[in-house]
C-alpha positions, -999 to 999 in steps of 0.1 A, spaced: -104 270 -153 -92 236 -163 -110 204 -151 -78 193 -136 -72 224 -113 -63 208 -79 -79 225 -49 -56 241 -25 -46 218 2 -51 222 37 -37 192 51 -7 172 38 -6 134 37 23 134 66 1 153 90 -29 133 83 -8 98 90 5 117 120 -27 130 131 -43 90 128 -14 75 148 -17 101 175 -54 93 175 -51 58 177 -20 57 201 -42 79 225 -73 60 222 -51 32 231 -37 43 266 -69 61 273 -86 29 274 -63 9 288 -57 31 316 -98 30 321 -101 -8 321 -66 -11 340 -86 12 366 -118 -4 368 -103 -39 375 -82 -24 404 -109 -7 417 -130 -41 419 -101 -60 432 -98 -33 463 -131 -37 469 -133 -73 469 -102 -73 493 -119 -52 518 -148 -73 517 -129 -102 520 -110 -87 551 -144 -77 568 -159 -113 568 -127 -123 581 -123 -101 608 -162 -110 616 -160 -146 611 -134 -140 640 -158 -122 664 -184 -151 655 -159 -179 665 -150 -160 698 -188 -159 704 -200 -194 695 -171 -207 716 -181 -187 746 -146 -186 762 -119 -160 771 -87 -169 749 -66 -152 776 -79 -166 809 -99 -198 797 -129 -183 818 -163 -186 805 -179 -152 787 -210 -144 805 -227 -120 782 -227 -104 751 -209 -72 765 -181 -92 779 -177 -113 747 -177 -81 728 -150 -62 752 -128 -90 749 -130 -89 711 -121 -51 709 -91 -58 731 -78 -83 708 -88 -64 677 -53 -49 657 -69 -24 631 -54 -23 591 -47 6 577 -75 30 570 -96 9 594 -119 17 621 -134 -5 650 -161 3 676 -189 -19 699 -224 -13 702 -246 -22 731 -285 -22 726 -280 -1 699 -258 24 720 -221 33 712 -206 14 741 -164 11 731 -141 24 710 -103 10 701 -83 41 705 -56 34 684 -75 27 655 -63 48 625 -98 56 610 -117 73 639 -151 61 636 -171 78 666 -161 109 652 -186 110 623 -222 110 640 -236 106 607 -220 76 604 -226 66 641 -267 75 634 -263 52 606 -249 22 624 -275 22 651 -303 0 636 -277 -24 623 -263 -29 655 -297 -43 674 -306 -62 638 -309 -100 639 -283 -105 612 -254 -96 603 -242 -72 574 -216 -57 550 -229 -25 540 -215 7 520 -224 40 537 -215 73 526 -213 103 546 -201 140 544 -167 130 555 -160 98 531 -175 66 518 -174 33 546 -174 0 536 -185 -13 572 -192 -53 587 -220 -52 614 -217 -84 635 -244 -87 666 -244 -114 693 -268 -121 724 -280 -147 749 -298 -176 733 -329 -195 753 -301 -216 765 -285 -188 783 -254 -195 757 -238 -170 738 -249 -168 706 -248 -145 671 -281 -127 666 -293 -146 635 -290 -177 656 -329 -193 658 -324 -200 693 -320 -161 703 -337 -151 731 -362 -124 724 -352 -87 744 -322 -99 753 -288 -79 755 -275 -76 717 -237 -67 713 -225 -58 679 -190 -53 668 -181 -26 641 -158 -29 615 -152 -4 587 -127 8 561 -123 41 547 -128 31 512 -122 65 497 -88 65 512 -82 27 503 -89 35 466 -69 70 465 -36 46 473 -42 33 438 -54 69 421 -23 81 431 -6 53 410 -29 60 382 -21 98 380 15 86 373 5 62 348 -15 93 333 21 115 331 37 87 318 9 81 292 11 120 283 52 117 279 48 86 256 20 98 235 46 130 229 75 103 220 54 85 201 38 116 182 75 128 173 85 93 163 57 91 141 63 126 126 97 113 116 86 79 103 59 94 81 86 120 64 110 90 60 80 69 45 68 94 20 101 110 13 99 91 -19 66 104 -28 76 136 -22 107 130 -47 86 118 -70 60 147 -71 96 169 -71 108 148 -101 74 152 -119 71 188 -118 108 195 -128 97 169 -161 94 189 -190 88 185 -232 125 183 -236 140 169 -204 121 136 -200 151 115 -191 151 120 -157 142 90 -133 133 86 -95 157 66 -79 146 35 -65 154 20 -29 144 -7 -12 120 -36 -23 86 -26 -3 58 -14 -21 69 27 -23 98 9 -41 71 -8 -63 54 25 -69 89 43 -79 94 18 -104 59 16 -118 63 56 -120 96 51 -137 82 30 -163 52 54 -167 79 83 -175 97 57 -200 66 54 -216 59 95 -218 91 96 -230 86 73 -257 54 85 -265 70 123 -268 96 110 -289 72 94 -312 54 124 -313 87 143 -322 98 118 -348 63 122 -366 67 163 -365 100 159 -377 92 135 -406 66 157 -418 94 185 -417 119 164 -436 97 142 -459 69 165 -469 84 200 -475 104 187 -506 72 176 -530 52 209 -514 81 229 -526 76 214 -559 42 214 -569 41 251 -558 71 262 -576 58 249 -606 25 260 -601 40 294 -597 62 290 -631 33 277 -653 19 297 -676 -19 286 -678 -21 297 -715 8 275 -728 -10 240 -730 20 218 -731 35 240 -697 -1 232 -679 1 198 -687 40 192 -676 30 210 -642 0 189 -641 19 160 -647 45 168 -618 23 179 -594 1 144 -596 37 126 -592 43 147 -564 10 141 -549 15 105 -551 45 107 -537 30 125 -505 5 100 -504 30 75 -501 50 94 -475 17 99 -451 13 63 -456 48 56 -444 42 84 -415 11 69 -401 28 34 -399 59 50 -382 36 66 -362 17 35 -352 49 15 -343 52 22 -308 12 14 -300 5 -22 -289 -18 -27 -313 7 -23 -344 12 -60 -347 -15 -87 -340 3 -117 -335 -12 -153 -347 8 -184 -360 24 -178 -396 37 -206 -414 70 -196 -423 75 -217 -456 42 -203 -469 52 -168 -460 85 -172 -478 67 -183 -510 38 -158 -508 65 -131 -505 85 -143 -533 52 -142 -557 43 -107 -547 78 -97 -556 81 -107 -589 53 -77 -602 78 -52 -586 101 -54 -619 117 -75 -645 143 -92 -625 156 -130 -616 138 -137 -589 154 -168 -572 138 -187 -539 171 -192 -521 158 -216 -491 126 -223 -474 123 -237 -445 93 -255 -425 86 -239 -393 59 -221 -373 64 -184 -357 39 -161 -336 38 -129 -358 17 -104 -377 15 -116 -412 5 -90 -429 32 -66 -408 60 -90 -421 50 -95 -460 52 -54 -457 88 -54 -443 98 -80 -469 82 -64 -498 97 -29 -489 129 -50 -488 124 -61 -520 112 -29 -532 147 -14 -525 164 -42 -543 145 -35 -573 156 0 -570 194 -5 -565 197 -31 -592 198 -33 -629 172 -52 -649 175 -87 -653 200 -90 -622 194 -117 -594 173 -111 -566 167 -140 -540 147 -142 -515 145 -171 -483 137 -182 -450 159 -205 -424 157 -213 -388 191 -207 -367 196 -208 -330 161 -206 -325 153 -180 -347 134 -174 -377 156 -154 -405 138 -138 -435 160 -124 -461 162 -106 -494 196 -102 -512 208 -82 -543 231 -79 -567 231 -46 -572 255 -14 -567 256 -22 -529 258 3 -501 288 24 -489 303 10 -454 300 46 -439 262 48 -443 259 10 -430 256 23 -394 231 50 -399 209 31 -426 180 25 -403 178 62 -389 152 82 -400 167 112 -406 203 100 -420 212 123 -446 233 95 -468 202 74 -464 177 100 -480 208 108 -504 204 71 -511 166 75 -525 159 49 -495 129 72 -481 115 59 -446 112 27 -463 141 8 -441 126 27 -411 94 10 -412 110 -24 -416 131 -20 -388 102 -8 -370 81 -38 -377 109 -64 -366 112 -44 -331 74 -45 -325 82 -85 -331 108 -85 -310 133 -89 -337 160 -72 -355 172 -65 -388 205 -69 -402 222 -60 -433 257 -71 -454 266 -53 -482 298 -47 -506 297 -18 -527 296 -29 -562 282 -61 -555 248 -61 -537 236 -65 -503 214 -88 -484 189 -74 -455 178 -100 -428 147 -99 -405 155 -119 -374 124 -128 -354 122 -153 -324 107 -183 -325 81 -203 -301 94 -232 -281 70 -258 -297 81 -247 -337 94 -283 -338 123 -297 -362 135 -276 -394 130 -290 -430 145 -270 -458 129 -276 -490 
């Protein structure tokens, strides 16, 4: 099994994204609901305590005044003060009011929404509080419900006046009357509990809607990824031209552009690989056939025949060696390290190439022009390209004919040329001169040299121009970009 074999997919990226959004939405709704419920419960309990404290204060004020507000007559006893307070009491919803005298239930407010006297467990718990020496607000839970209770006792002072039980002037053993107000705390909280049940249903519907919208949005966001995967599966060795459509300006668009660039590099790599195979097929078949044919027809007993076959075989093997080197150069031309840029003196390059070219053949070598300037280039590759042009000029010109080499700077670009006065090139061959597989080019005996020259120029960001007139000669020019700080050219 290949180490790149992918394990079976169980959950799609879309499902994982939606699941994450659903989890966050559920957590947010749940936490916000619970926090709101706790805050609301606390506010309800605080309001109940404030209402109880306010109502108890009214009874305390009545006791301390000692006067019946209705008649203006003085209140003679704690019992009478309690009865007067209960007659004036207006219960709130879920509130009950009763009165105790000396620990016994004595008065009941009949129209109170909450019937405290019907809960015997509550009455038993209130009895000791009704004879206490201080006011109290407590929570009492019974089998019936949970109460919040305020108990406010009143009695007679040593001076015979009405006072609350916690007054230090209280007469020991005197009559004690206590007003008891109680809220059904559970019922008060239940009013808001219904609101949170409604919130729960609304939250559930919202959660479902968020999930549906998240599924739709995730699908739209991941559509470029699905298109990318589909396109990648459809691309084969024979069809690398398809690209993924780019839409928008977001991160997914950037990713799509990056994948398209990767596909271009892959297409270029496959093209280079295919070109290498085609080059091998086209260029090496002939010398192999020649060597094989001479060896098959050679008479090993005939020394002259053997020597001739040996000479032809060595020549063809030498040509094969040169072809292999050319093929390797072309195969490397698409790699980033094909050229190693450095500062190159254009004048020195021109003079060096001219000096090396003189060894290629007996020709009238001429320095047409030499310009001072600096460019960023691979000096060895440029020398290789110009010498290849010079070699072609020697091959297609007669002995003693003039070959010129020169350089110039025109419109911010360096131009290095090789011209000859040979037989020139037919106009029909010019458009296909730098193609690797042009039949016309091979019939002219140009091999892969011009393809290598074009590859070197392109690797420098430049190009090759050719001007030729049949019967008069040709001029090949390398056009190379110059750096901004090249300075003013000076010819010599």
